[in-house]
HTML snippet that shows the backbone in 3Dmol.js (N, CA, C, O; Angstrom):
<script src="https://3Dmol.org/build/3Dmol-min.js"></script>
<div id="view" style="width:600px;height:400px;position:relative"></div>
<script>
const pdb = `
ATOM      1  N   MET A   1       3.595 -29.423  -5.141  1.00  0.00           N
ATOM      2  CA  MET A   1       2.361 -29.705  -4.451  1.00  0.00           C
ATOM      3  C   MET A   1       2.055 -31.192  -4.626  1.00  0.00           C
ATOM      4  O   MET A   1       2.222 -31.735  -5.718  1.00  0.00           O
ATOM      5  N   PRO A   2       1.611 -31.845  -3.565  1.00  0.00           N
ATOM      6  CA  PRO A   2       1.242 -33.257  -3.691  1.00  0.00           C
ATOM      7  C   PRO A   2       0.089 -33.446  -4.679  1.00  0.00           C
ATOM      8  O   PRO A   2      -0.816 -32.616  -4.767  1.00  0.00           O
ATOM      9  N   GLU A   3       0.144 -34.554  -5.417  1.00  0.00           N
ATOM     10  CA  GLU A   3      -0.901 -34.855  -6.412  1.00  0.00           C
ATOM     11  C   GLU A   3      -2.287 -34.842  -5.789  1.00  0.00           C
ATOM     12  O   GLU A   3      -3.241 -34.368  -6.408  1.00  0.00           O
ATOM     13  N   SER A   4      -2.409 -35.358  -4.567  1.00  0.00           N
ATOM     14  CA  SER A   4      -3.727 -35.420  -3.929  1.00  0.00           C
ATOM     15  C   SER A   4      -4.293 -34.022  -3.701  1.00  0.00           C
ATOM     16  O   SER A   4      -5.491 -33.799  -3.875  1.00  0.00           O
ATOM     17  N   LYS A   5      -3.439 -33.086  -3.314  1.00  0.00           N
ATOM     18  CA  LYS A   5      -3.902 -31.713  -3.095  1.00  0.00           C
ATOM     19  C   LYS A   5      -4.291 -31.075  -4.427  1.00  0.00           C
ATOM     20  O   LYS A   5      -5.293 -30.364  -4.507  1.00  0.00           O
ATOM     21  N   LEU A   6      -3.508 -31.326  -5.460  1.00  0.00           N
ATOM     22  CA  LEU A   6      -3.818 -30.801  -6.786  1.00  0.00           C
ATOM     23  C   LEU A   6      -5.190 -31.291  -7.231  1.00  0.00           C
ATOM     24  O   LEU A   6      -6.022 -30.501  -7.678  1.00  0.00           O
ATOM     25  N   HIS A   7      -5.422 -32.589  -7.108  1.00  0.00           N
ATOM     26  CA  HIS A   7      -6.707 -33.157  -7.522  1.00  0.00           C
ATOM     27  C   HIS A   7      -7.853 -32.628  -6.662  1.00  0.00           C
ATOM     28  O   HIS A   7      -8.963 -32.426  -7.153  1.00  0.00           O
ATOM     29  N   GLU A   8      -7.577 -32.407  -5.386  1.00  0.00           N
ATOM     30  CA  GLU A   8      -8.596 -31.856  -4.484  1.00  0.00           C
ATOM     31  C   GLU A   8      -9.013 -30.460  -4.943  1.00  0.00           C
ATOM     32  O   GLU A   8     -10.203 -30.149  -4.995  1.00  0.00           O
ATOM     33  N   LEU A   9      -8.037 -29.626  -5.272  1.00  0.00           N
ATOM     34  CA  LEU A   9      -8.344 -28.267  -5.725  1.00  0.00           C
ATOM     35  C   LEU A   9      -9.068 -28.274  -7.066  1.00  0.00           C
ATOM     36  O   LEU A   9     -10.041 -27.542  -7.246  1.00  0.00           O
ATOM     37  N   VAL A  10      -8.604 -29.088  -8.003  1.00  0.00           N
ATOM     38  CA  VAL A  10      -9.262 -29.174  -9.311  1.00  0.00           C
ATOM     39  C   VAL A  10     -10.705 -29.617  -9.126  1.00  0.00           C
ATOM     40  O   VAL A  10     -11.613 -29.056  -9.739  1.00  0.00           O
ATOM     41  N   SER A  11     -10.918 -30.617  -8.285  1.00  0.00           N
ATOM     42  CA  SER A  11     -12.271 -31.113  -8.019  1.00  0.00           C
ATOM     43  C   SER A  11     -13.131 -30.021  -7.399  1.00  0.00           C
ATOM     44  O   SER A  11     -14.285 -29.835  -7.785  1.00  0.00           O
ATOM     45  N   GLU A  12     -12.570 -29.312  -6.448  1.00  0.00           N
ATOM     46  CA  GLU A  12     -13.305 -28.230  -5.776  1.00  0.00           C
ATOM     47  C   GLU A  12     -13.710 -27.152  -6.777  1.00  0.00           C
ATOM     48  O   GLU A  12     -14.862 -26.716  -6.795  1.00  0.00           O
ATOM     49  N   PHE A  13     -12.775 -26.731  -7.596  1.00  0.00           N
ATOM     50  CA  PHE A  13     -13.066 -25.688  -8.579  1.00  0.00           C
ATOM     51  C   PHE A  13     -14.056 -26.175  -9.632  1.00  0.00           C
ATOM     52  O   PHE A  13     -14.889 -25.401 -10.104  1.00  0.00           O
ATOM     53  N   SER A  14     -13.972 -27.436  -9.999  1.00  0.00           N
ATOM     54  CA  SER A  14     -14.849 -27.989 -11.036  1.00  0.00           C
ATOM     55  C   SER A  14     -16.295 -28.116 -10.573  1.00  0.00           C
ATOM     56  O   SER A  14     -17.214 -28.098 -11.392  1.00  0.00           O
ATOM     57  N   ARG A  15     -16.500 -28.243  -9.273  1.00  0.00           N
ATOM     58  CA  ARG A  15     -17.864 -28.366  -8.744  1.00  0.00           C
ATOM     59  C   ARG A  15     -18.668 -27.086  -8.920  1.00  0.00           C
ATOM     60  O   ARG A  15     -19.898 -27.121  -8.968  1.00  0.00           O
ATOM     61  N   GLY A  16     -17.979 -25.968  -9.014  1.00  0.00           N
ATOM     62  CA  GLY A  16     -18.673 -24.701  -9.217  1.00  0.00           C
ATOM     63  C   GLY A  16     -19.266 -24.101  -7.958  1.00  0.00           C
ATOM     64  O   GLY A  16     -20.120 -23.218  -8.042  1.00  0.00           O
ATOM     65  N   ASP A  17     -18.834 -24.560  -6.790  1.00  0.00           N
ATOM     66  CA  ASP A  17     -19.301 -23.993  -5.522  1.00  0.00           C
ATOM     67  C   ASP A  17     -18.573 -22.664  -5.307  1.00  0.00           C
ATOM     68  O   ASP A  17     -17.413 -22.635  -4.897  1.00  0.00           O
ATOM     69  N   VAL A  18     -19.267 -21.584  -5.587  1.00  0.00           N
ATOM     70  CA  VAL A  18     -18.649 -20.255  -5.553  1.00  0.00           C
ATOM     71  C   VAL A  18     -18.088 -19.935  -4.172  1.00  0.00           C
ATOM     72  O   VAL A  18     -16.980 -19.410  -4.061  1.00  0.00           O
ATOM     73  N   GLN A  19     -18.831 -20.241  -3.134  1.00  0.00           N
ATOM     74  CA  GLN A  19     -18.383 -19.924  -1.779  1.00  0.00           C
ATOM     75  C   GLN A  19     -17.113 -20.701  -1.423  1.00  0.00           C
ATOM     76  O   GLN A  19     -16.155 -20.124  -0.907  1.00  0.00           O
ATOM     77  N   GLU A  20     -17.104 -21.993  -1.696  1.00  0.00           N
ATOM     78  CA  GLU A  20     -15.924 -22.807  -1.378  1.00  0.00           C
ATOM     79  C   GLU A  20     -14.731 -22.396  -2.242  1.00  0.00           C
ATOM     80  O   GLU A  20     -13.601 -22.347  -1.756  1.00  0.00           O
ATOM     81  N   SER A  21     -14.976 -22.104  -3.509  1.00  0.00           N
ATOM     82  CA  SER A  21     -13.891 -21.647  -4.385  1.00  0.00           C
ATOM     83  C   SER A  21     -13.310 -20.342  -3.866  1.00  0.00           C
ATOM     84  O   SER A  21     -12.095 -20.145  -3.894  1.00  0.00           O
ATOM     85  N   SER A  22     -14.171 -19.454  -3.394  1.00  0.00           N
ATOM     86  CA  SER A  22     -13.721 -18.173  -2.860  1.00  0.00           C
ATOM     87  C   SER A  22     -12.829 -18.379  -1.637  1.00  0.00           C
ATOM     88  O   SER A  22     -11.811 -17.705  -1.478  1.00  0.00           O
ATOM     89  N   ILE A  23     -13.219 -19.310  -0.784  1.00  0.00           N
ATOM     90  CA  ILE A  23     -12.405 -19.616   0.397  1.00  0.00           C
ATOM     91  C   ILE A  23     -11.041 -20.145  -0.033  1.00  0.00           C
ATOM     92  O   ILE A  23     -10.013 -19.728   0.499  1.00  0.00           O
ATOM     93  N   ARG A  24     -11.034 -21.055  -0.989  1.00  0.00           N
ATOM     94  CA  ARG A  24      -9.778 -21.632  -1.474  1.00  0.00           C
ATOM     95  C   ARG A  24      -8.892 -20.573  -2.118  1.00  0.00           C
ATOM     96  O   ARG A  24      -7.673 -20.586  -1.942  1.00  0.00           O
ATOM     97  N   LEU A  25      -9.503 -19.659  -2.861  1.00  0.00           N
ATOM     98  CA  LEU A  25      -8.729 -18.613  -3.539  1.00  0.00           C
ATOM     99  C   LEU A  25      -8.001 -17.717  -2.550  1.00  0.00           C
ATOM    100  O   LEU A  25      -6.945 -17.171  -2.870  1.00  0.00           O
ATOM    101  N   THR A  26      -8.551 -17.562  -1.355  1.00  0.00           N
ATOM    102  CA  THR A  26      -7.904 -16.707  -0.361  1.00  0.00           C
ATOM    103  C   THR A  26      -7.000 -17.478   0.592  1.00  0.00           C
ATOM    104  O   THR A  26      -6.079 -16.902   1.172  1.00  0.00           O
ATOM    105  N   SER A  27      -7.252 -18.784   0.761  1.00  0.00           N
ATOM    106  CA  SER A  27      -6.506 -19.526   1.779  1.00  0.00           C
ATOM    107  C   SER A  27      -5.351 -20.373   1.238  1.00  0.00           C
ATOM    108  O   SER A  27      -4.402 -20.654   1.970  1.00  0.00           O
ATOM    109  N   GLU A  28      -5.415 -20.774  -0.007  1.00  0.00           N
ATOM    110  CA  GLU A  28      -4.360 -21.622  -0.576  1.00  0.00           C
ATOM    111  C   GLU A  28      -3.224 -20.763  -1.134  1.00  0.00           C
ATOM    112  O   GLU A  28      -3.422 -19.595  -1.466  1.00  0.00           O
ATOM    113  N   HIS A  29      -2.056 -21.346  -1.232  1.00  0.00           N
ATOM    114  CA  HIS A  29      -0.910 -20.632  -1.806  1.00  0.00           C
ATOM    115  C   HIS A  29      -1.174 -20.387  -3.292  1.00  0.00           C
ATOM    116  O   HIS A  29      -1.709 -21.262  -3.973  1.00  0.00           O
ATOM    117  N   PRO A  30      -0.807 -19.207  -3.807  1.00  0.00           N
ATOM    118  CA  PRO A  30      -1.050 -18.905  -5.225  1.00  0.00           C
ATOM    119  C   PRO A  30      -0.462 -19.939  -6.186  1.00  0.00           C
ATOM    120  O   PRO A  30      -1.044 -20.202  -7.239  1.00  0.00           O
ATOM    121  N   ALA A  31       0.678 -20.523  -5.839  1.00  0.00           N
ATOM    122  CA  ALA A  31       1.279 -21.542  -6.715  1.00  0.00           C
ATOM    123  C   ALA A  31       0.402 -22.790  -6.781  1.00  0.00           C
ATOM    124  O   ALA A  31       0.295 -23.421  -7.833  1.00  0.00           O
ATOM    125  N   ASP A  32      -0.224 -23.146  -5.660  1.00  0.00           N
ATOM    126  CA  ASP A  32      -1.115 -24.310  -5.643  1.00  0.00           C
ATOM    127  C   ASP A  32      -2.357 -24.043  -6.481  1.00  0.00           C
ATOM    128  O   ASP A  32      -2.816 -24.915  -7.218  1.00  0.00           O
ATOM    129  N   ILE A  33      -2.891 -22.847  -6.364  1.00  0.00           N
ATOM    130  CA  ILE A  33      -4.065 -22.485  -7.161  1.00  0.00           C
ATOM    131  C   ILE A  33      -3.700 -22.492  -8.640  1.00  0.00           C
ATOM    132  O   ILE A  33      -4.452 -23.008  -9.466  1.00  0.00           O
ATOM    133  N   ALA A  34      -2.548 -21.921  -8.972  1.00  0.00           N
ATOM    134  CA  ALA A  34      -2.104 -21.895 -10.372  1.00  0.00           C
ATOM    135  C   ALA A  34      -1.962 -23.312 -10.916  1.00  0.00           C
ATOM    136  O   ALA A  34      -2.359 -23.584 -12.049  1.00  0.00           O
ATOM    137  N   GLY A  35      -1.407 -24.206 -10.127  1.00  0.00           N
ATOM    138  CA  GLY A  35      -1.264 -25.593 -10.559  1.00  0.00           C
ATOM    139  C   GLY A  35      -2.604 -26.234 -10.857  1.00  0.00           C
ATOM    140  O   GLY A  35      -2.746 -26.962 -11.839  1.00  0.00           O
ATOM    141  N   ALA A  36      -3.583 -25.965 -10.017  1.00  0.00           N
ATOM    142  CA  ALA A  36      -4.922 -26.519 -10.230  1.00  0.00           C
ATOM    143  C   ALA A  36      -5.577 -25.902 -11.458  1.00  0.00           C
ATOM    144  O   ALA A  36      -6.209 -26.608 -12.244  1.00  0.00           O
ATOM    145  N   LEU A  37      -5.432 -24.599 -11.629  1.00  0.00           N
ATOM    146  CA  LEU A  37      -6.044 -23.931 -12.784  1.00  0.00           C
ATOM    147  C   LEU A  37      -5.459 -24.449 -14.090  1.00  0.00           C
ATOM    148  O   LEU A  37      -6.165 -24.556 -15.092  1.00  0.00           O
ATOM    149  N   GLN A  38      -4.173 -24.769 -14.079  1.00  0.00           N
ATOM    150  CA  GLN A  38      -3.529 -25.271 -15.294  1.00  0.00           C
ATOM    151  C   GLN A  38      -4.050 -26.642 -15.694  1.00  0.00           C
ATOM    152  O   GLN A  38      -3.913 -27.046 -16.849  1.00  0.00           O
ATOM    153  N   GLU A  39      -4.643 -27.353 -14.757  1.00  0.00           N
ATOM    154  CA  GLU A  39      -5.253 -28.643 -15.068  1.00  0.00           C
ATOM    155  C   GLU A  39      -6.599 -28.459 -15.770  1.00  0.00           C
ATOM    156  O   GLU A  39      -7.137 -29.395 -16.362  1.00  0.00           O
ATOM    157  N   MET A  40      -7.125 -27.255 -15.695  1.00  0.00           N
ATOM    158  CA  MET A  40      -8.398 -26.933 -16.338  1.00  0.00           C
ATOM    159  C   MET A  40      -8.074 -26.166 -17.623  1.00  0.00           C
ATOM    160  O   MET A  40      -6.991 -25.592 -17.733  1.00  0.00           O
ATOM    161  N   GLY A  41      -8.951 -26.145 -18.555  1.00  0.00           N
ATOM    162  CA  GLY A  41      -8.742 -25.322 -19.742  1.00  0.00           C
ATOM    163  C   GLY A  41      -8.854 -23.856 -19.377  1.00  0.00           C
ATOM    164  O   GLY A  41      -9.470 -23.518 -18.366  1.00  0.00           O
ATOM    165  N   PRO A  42      -8.265 -22.972 -20.183  1.00  0.00           N
ATOM    166  CA  PRO A  42      -8.342 -21.542 -19.889  1.00  0.00           C
ATOM    167  C   PRO A  42      -9.777 -21.037 -19.735  1.00  0.00           C
ATOM    168  O   PRO A  42     -10.047 -20.164 -18.909  1.00  0.00           O
ATOM    169  N   GLU A  43     -10.691 -21.585 -20.529  1.00  0.00           N
ATOM    170  CA  GLU A  43     -12.082 -21.143 -20.440  1.00  0.00           C
ATOM    171  C   GLU A  43     -12.698 -21.528 -19.097  1.00  0.00           C
ATOM    172  O   GLU A  43     -13.571 -20.824 -18.592  1.00  0.00           O
ATOM    173  N   GLY A  44     -12.250 -22.637 -18.518  1.00  0.00           N
ATOM    174  CA  GLY A  44     -12.732 -23.054 -17.205  1.00  0.00           C
ATOM    175  C   GLY A  44     -11.997 -22.371 -16.069  1.00  0.00           C
ATOM    176  O   GLY A  44     -12.546 -22.201 -14.980  1.00  0.00           O
ATOM    177  N   ALA A  45     -10.758 -21.981 -16.318  1.00  0.00           N
ATOM    178  CA  ALA A  45      -9.945 -21.360 -15.278  1.00  0.00           C
ATOM    179  C   ALA A  45     -10.339 -19.907 -15.024  1.00  0.00           C
ATOM    180  O   ALA A  45     -10.309 -19.442 -13.885  1.00  0.00           O
ATOM    181  N   TRP A  46     -10.709 -19.193 -16.083  1.00  0.00           N
ATOM    182  CA  TRP A  46     -10.998 -17.772 -15.904  1.00  0.00           C
ATOM    183  C   TRP A  46     -12.158 -17.515 -14.946  1.00  0.00           C
ATOM    184  O   TRP A  46     -12.029 -16.636 -14.095  1.00  0.00           O
ATOM    185  N   PRO A  47     -13.278 -18.225 -15.032  1.00  0.00           N
ATOM    186  CA  PRO A  47     -14.352 -17.955 -14.062  1.00  0.00           C
ATOM    187  C   PRO A  47     -13.901 -18.159 -12.611  1.00  0.00           C
ATOM    188  O   PRO A  47     -14.367 -17.456 -11.714  1.00  0.00           O
ATOM    189  N   ILE A  48     -13.009 -19.106 -12.381  1.00  0.00           N
ATOM    190  CA  ILE A  48     -12.487 -19.326 -11.028  1.00  0.00           C
ATOM    191  C   ILE A  48     -11.579 -18.163 -10.638  1.00  0.00           C
ATOM    192  O   ILE A  48     -11.760 -17.557  -9.582  1.00  0.00           O
ATOM    193  N   LEU A  49     -10.614 -17.856 -11.482  1.00  0.00           N
ATOM    194  CA  LEU A  49      -9.672 -16.774 -11.202  1.00  0.00           C
ATOM    195  C   LEU A  49     -10.396 -15.442 -11.045  1.00  0.00           C
ATOM    196  O   LEU A  49      -9.993 -14.608 -10.233  1.00  0.00           O
ATOM    197  N   ASN A  50     -11.437 -15.242 -11.799  1.00  0.00           N
ATOM    198  CA  ASN A  50     -12.200 -13.999 -11.744  1.00  0.00           C
ATOM    199  C   ASN A  50     -12.884 -13.805 -10.393  1.00  0.00           C
ATOM    200  O   ASN A  50     -13.276 -12.690 -10.051  1.00  0.00           O
ATOM    201  N   GLY A  51     -13.029 -14.887  -9.623  1.00  0.00           N
ATOM    202  CA  GLY A  51     -13.641 -14.791  -8.303  1.00  0.00           C
ATOM    203  C   GLY A  51     -12.714 -14.236  -7.238  1.00  0.00           C
ATOM    204  O   GLY A  51     -13.151 -13.953  -6.123  1.00  0.00           O
ATOM    205  N   ALA A  52     -11.452 -14.078  -7.564  1.00  0.00           N
ATOM    206  CA  ALA A  52     -10.472 -13.554  -6.607  1.00  0.00           C
ATOM    207  C   ALA A  52     -10.355 -12.040  -6.755  1.00  0.00           C
ATOM    208  O   ALA A  52     -10.680 -11.477  -7.800  1.00  0.00           O
ATOM    209  N   ALA A  53      -9.889 -11.400  -5.697  1.00  0.00           N
ATOM    210  CA  ALA A  53      -9.602  -9.964  -5.755  1.00  0.00           C
ATOM    211  C   ALA A  53      -8.468  -9.733  -6.752  1.00  0.00           C
ATOM    212  O   ALA A  53      -7.636 -10.616  -6.960  1.00  0.00           O
ATOM    213  N   ARG A  54      -8.431  -8.557  -7.365  1.00  0.00           N
ATOM    214  CA  ARG A  54      -7.426  -8.270  -8.405  1.00  0.00           C
ATOM    215  C   ARG A  54      -5.989  -8.518  -7.947  1.00  0.00           C
ATOM    216  O   ARG A  54      -5.225  -9.141  -8.684  1.00  0.00           O
ATOM    217  N   PRO A  55      -5.588  -8.051  -6.753  1.00  0.00           N
ATOM    218  CA  PRO A  55      -4.200  -8.329  -6.350  1.00  0.00           C
ATOM    219  C   PRO A  55      -3.916  -9.830  -6.252  1.00  0.00           C
ATOM    220  O   PRO A  55      -2.820 -10.284  -6.582  1.00  0.00           O
ATOM    221  N   ARG A  56      -4.901 -10.587  -5.800  1.00  0.00           N
ATOM    222  CA  ARG A  56      -4.738 -12.039  -5.693  1.00  0.00           C
ATOM    223  C   ARG A  56      -4.678 -12.662  -7.085  1.00  0.00           C
ATOM    224  O   ARG A  56      -3.919 -13.606  -7.310  1.00  0.00           O
ATOM    225  N   GLN A  57      -5.477 -12.137  -8.026  1.00  0.00           N
ATOM    226  CA  GLN A  57      -5.424 -12.619  -9.406  1.00  0.00           C
ATOM    227  C   GLN A  57      -4.011 -12.463  -9.959  1.00  0.00           C
ATOM    228  O   GLN A  57      -3.485 -13.365 -10.611  1.00  0.00           O
ATOM    229  N   ALA A  58      -3.404 -11.313  -9.693  1.00  0.00           N
ATOM    230  CA  ALA A  58      -2.047 -11.053 -10.183  1.00  0.00           C
ATOM    231  C   ALA A  58      -1.051 -12.031  -9.560  1.00  0.00           C
ATOM    232  O   ALA A  58      -0.162 -12.537 -10.245  1.00  0.00           O
ATOM    233  N   ASP A  59      -1.201 -12.297  -8.258  1.00  0.00           N
ATOM    234  CA  ASP A  59      -0.313 -13.254  -7.590  1.00  0.00           C
ATOM    235  C   ASP A  59      -0.414 -14.632  -8.238  1.00  0.00           C
ATOM    236  O   ASP A  59       0.601 -15.263  -8.533  1.00  0.00           O
ATOM    237  N   ILE A  60      -1.640 -15.088  -8.454  1.00  0.00           N
ATOM    238  CA  ILE A  60      -1.866 -16.414  -9.036  1.00  0.00           C
ATOM    239  C   ILE A  60      -1.362 -16.453 -10.473  1.00  0.00           C
ATOM    240  O   ILE A  60      -0.686 -17.400 -10.874  1.00  0.00           O
ATOM    241  N   PHE A  61      -1.693 -15.421 -11.249  1.00  0.00           N
ATOM    242  CA  PHE A  61      -1.298 -15.359 -12.657  1.00  0.00           C
ATOM    243  C   PHE A  61       0.215 -15.498 -12.800  1.00  0.00           C
ATOM    244  O   PHE A  61       0.700 -16.140 -13.732  1.00  0.00           O
ATOM    245  N   GLY A  62       0.954 -14.896 -11.876  1.00  0.00           N
ATOM    246  CA  GLY A  62       2.411 -14.953 -11.919  1.00  0.00           C
ATOM    247  C   GLY A  62       2.985 -16.349 -11.757  1.00  0.00           C
ATOM    248  O   GLY A  62       4.113 -16.601 -12.179  1.00  0.00           O
ATOM    249  N   TYR A  63       2.244 -17.252 -11.163  1.00  0.00           N
ATOM    250  CA  TYR A  63       2.701 -18.629 -10.978  1.00  0.00           C
ATOM    251  C   TYR A  63       2.317 -19.549 -12.129  1.00  0.00           C
ATOM    252  O   TYR A  63       2.767 -20.694 -12.170  1.00  0.00           O
ATOM    253  N   LEU A  64       1.505 -19.084 -13.053  1.00  0.00           N
ATOM    254  CA  LEU A  64       1.122 -19.903 -14.203  1.00  0.00           C
ATOM    255  C   LEU A  64       2.297 -20.020 -15.169  1.00  0.00           C
ATOM    256  O   LEU A  64       3.081 -19.081 -15.308  1.00  0.00           O
ATOM    257  N   ASP A  65       2.423 -21.162 -15.832  1.00  0.00           N
ATOM    258  CA  ASP A  65       3.439 -21.315 -16.872  1.00  0.00           C
ATOM    259  C   ASP A  65       3.203 -20.270 -17.956  1.00  0.00           C
ATOM    260  O   ASP A  65       2.063 -19.884 -18.215  1.00  0.00           O
ATOM    261  N   LEU A  66       4.277 -19.815 -18.586  1.00  0.00           N
ATOM    262  CA  LEU A  66       4.159 -18.757 -19.594  1.00  0.00           C
ATOM    263  C   LEU A  66       3.221 -19.131 -20.736  1.00  0.00           C
ATOM    264  O   LEU A  66       2.432 -18.300 -21.187  1.00  0.00           O
ATOM    265  N   ASP A  67       3.300 -20.364 -21.203  1.00  0.00           N
ATOM    266  CA  ASP A  67       2.403 -20.791 -22.284  1.00  0.00           C
ATOM    267  C   ASP A  67       0.949 -20.729 -21.838  1.00  0.00           C
ATOM    268  O   ASP A  67       0.076 -20.319 -22.602  1.00  0.00           O
ATOM    269  N   TYR A  68       0.695 -21.135 -20.604  1.00  0.00           N
ATOM    270  CA  TYR A  68      -0.676 -21.108 -20.091  1.00  0.00           C
ATOM    271  C   TYR A  68      -1.132 -19.662 -19.887  1.00  0.00           C
ATOM    272  O   TYR A  68      -2.294 -19.337 -20.133  1.00  0.00           O
ATOM    273  N   GLN A  69      -0.224 -18.800 -19.442  1.00  0.00           N
ATOM    274  CA  GLN A  69      -0.570 -17.380 -19.314  1.00  0.00           C
ATOM    275  C   GLN A  69      -1.045 -16.839 -20.654  1.00  0.00           C
ATOM    276  O   GLN A  69      -2.043 -16.120 -20.721  1.00  0.00           O
ATOM    277  N   ALA A  70      -0.332 -17.183 -21.716  1.00  0.00           N
ATOM    278  CA  ALA A  70      -0.698 -16.703 -23.055  1.00  0.00           C
ATOM    279  C   ALA A  70      -2.057 -17.246 -23.471  1.00  0.00           C
ATOM    280  O   ALA A  70      -2.871 -16.513 -24.032  1.00  0.00           O
ATOM    281  N   GLN A  71      -2.309 -18.519 -23.205  1.00  0.00           N
ATOM    282  CA  GLN A  71      -3.611 -19.107 -23.541  1.00  0.00           C
ATOM    283  C   GLN A  71      -4.727 -18.442 -22.749  1.00  0.00           C
ATOM    284  O   GLN A  71      -5.777 -18.103 -23.294  1.00  0.00           O
ATOM    285  N   LEU A  72      -4.488 -18.263 -21.466  1.00  0.00           N
ATOM    286  CA  LEU A  72      -5.495 -17.648 -20.605  1.00  0.00           C
ATOM    287  C   LEU A  72      -5.752 -16.205 -21.014  1.00  0.00           C
ATOM    288  O   LEU A  72      -6.891 -15.739 -20.980  1.00  0.00           O
ATOM    289  N   ALA A  73      -4.700 -15.502 -21.398  1.00  0.00           N
ATOM    290  CA  ALA A  73      -4.843 -14.099 -21.798  1.00  0.00           C
ATOM    291  C   ALA A  73      -5.762 -13.937 -23.000  1.00  0.00           C
ATOM    292  O   ALA A  73      -6.403 -12.897 -23.151  1.00  0.00           O
ATOM    293  N   THR A  74      -5.834 -14.948 -23.855  1.00  0.00           N
ATOM    294  CA  THR A  74      -6.717 -14.847 -25.023  1.00  0.00           C
ATOM    295  C   THR A  74      -8.175 -15.104 -24.667  1.00  0.00           C
ATOM    296  O   THR A  74      -9.064 -14.806 -25.465  1.00  0.00           O
ATOM    297  N   SER A  75      -8.437 -15.654 -23.479  1.00  0.00           N
ATOM    298  CA  SER A  75      -9.821 -15.925 -23.094  1.00  0.00           C
ATOM    299  C   SER A  75     -10.358 -14.942 -22.057  1.00  0.00           C
ATOM    300  O   SER A  75     -11.545 -14.968 -21.731  1.00  0.00           O
ATOM    301  N   ILE A  76      -9.495 -14.084 -21.542  1.00  0.00           N
ATOM    302  CA  ILE A  76      -9.908 -13.084 -20.553  1.00  0.00           C
ATOM    303  C   ILE A  76     -10.277 -11.795 -21.282  1.00  0.00           C
ATOM    304  O   ILE A  76      -9.549 -11.369 -22.179  1.00  0.00           O
ATOM    305  N   PRO A  77     -11.387 -11.169 -20.916  1.00  0.00           N
ATOM    306  CA  PRO A  77     -11.697  -9.866 -21.519  1.00  0.00           C
ATOM    307  C   PRO A  77     -10.532  -8.890 -21.305  1.00  0.00           C
ATOM    308  O   PRO A  77      -9.917  -8.866 -20.239  1.00  0.00           O
ATOM    309  N   ARG A  78     -10.247  -8.102 -22.316  1.00  0.00           N
ATOM    310  CA  ARG A  78      -9.081  -7.193 -22.275  1.00  0.00           C
ATOM    311  C   ARG A  78      -9.060  -6.289 -21.047  1.00  0.00           C
ATOM    312  O   ARG A  78      -8.007  -6.096 -20.439  1.00  0.00           O
ATOM    313  N   ALA A  79     -10.202  -5.738 -20.679  1.00  0.00           N
ATOM    314  CA  ALA A  79     -10.248  -4.840 -19.521  1.00  0.00           C
ATOM    315  C   ALA A  79      -9.865  -5.585 -18.241  1.00  0.00           C
ATOM    316  O   ALA A  79      -9.167  -5.040 -17.386  1.00  0.00           O
ATOM    317  N   ASP A  80     -10.320  -6.822 -18.113  1.00  0.00           N
ATOM    318  CA  ASP A  80      -9.975  -7.618 -16.935  1.00  0.00           C
ATOM    319  C   ASP A  80      -8.495  -7.982 -16.937  1.00  0.00           C
ATOM    320  O   ASP A  80      -7.838  -7.938 -15.898  1.00  0.00           O
ATOM    321  N   LEU A  81      -7.978  -8.340 -18.100  1.00  0.00           N
ATOM    322  CA  LEU A  81      -6.560  -8.671 -18.208  1.00  0.00           C
ATOM    323  C   LEU A  81      -5.701  -7.461 -17.841  1.00  0.00           C
ATOM    324  O   LEU A  81      -4.720  -7.588 -17.109  1.00  0.00           O
ATOM    325  N   ALA A  82      -6.071  -6.310 -18.345  1.00  0.00           N
ATOM    326  CA  ALA A  82      -5.325  -5.088 -18.025  1.00  0.00           C
ATOM    327  C   ALA A  82      -5.369  -4.795 -16.529  1.00  0.00           C
ATOM    328  O   ALA A  82      -4.371  -4.363 -15.952  1.00  0.00           O
ATOM    329  N   ALA A  83      -6.514  -5.024 -15.902  1.00  0.00           N
ATOM    330  CA  ALA A  83      -6.657  -4.750 -14.470  1.00  0.00           C
ATOM    331  C   ALA A  83      -5.758  -5.658 -13.629  1.00  0.00           C
ATOM    332  O   ALA A  83      -5.289  -5.254 -12.565  1.00  0.00           O
ATOM    333  N   ILE A  84      -5.520  -6.867 -14.097  1.00  0.00           N
ATOM    334  CA  ILE A  84      -4.641  -7.784 -13.366  1.00  0.00           C
ATOM    335  C   ILE A  84      -3.226  -7.215 -13.300  1.00  0.00           C
ATOM    336  O   ILE A  84      -2.523  -7.402 -12.307  1.00  0.00           O
ATOM    337  N   PHE A  85      -2.813  -6.525 -14.351  1.00  0.00           N
ATOM    338  CA  PHE A  85      -1.444  -6.012 -14.426  1.00  0.00           C
ATOM    339  C   PHE A  85      -1.284  -4.589 -13.915  1.00  0.00           C
ATOM    340  O   PHE A  85      -0.164  -4.080 -13.865  1.00  0.00           O
ATOM    341  N   MET A  86      -2.345  -3.953 -13.546  1.00  0.00           N
ATOM    342  CA  MET A  86      -2.256  -2.562 -13.075  1.00  0.00           C
ATOM    343  C   MET A  86      -1.946  -2.496 -11.611  1.00  0.00           C
ATOM    344  O   MET A  86      -1.836  -1.404 -11.052  1.00  0.00           O
TER     345      MET A  86
END
`;
const viewer = $3Dmol.createViewer("view");
viewer.addModel(pdb, "pdb");
viewer.setStyle({}, {cartoon: {color: "spectrum"}});
viewer.zoomTo();
viewer.render();
</script>
């Protein structure tokens, strides 16, 4: 993904605009979203990821680096984490 697009997504997610984030979560490629989320800390990424439908969460989660998946898994409530994998 081009650096400019990565920074655009990170900026969009960081603003906290729920409606715009929701649009991005459904319209952008899961790998692009994962790249942007990895630029944020796990505590900041989960509220964004949580705004997506469960199947979409699973798609995005699969594109995260394994180390980041492990970090994120420790900040997600267990029931939500389990739902991503079901």
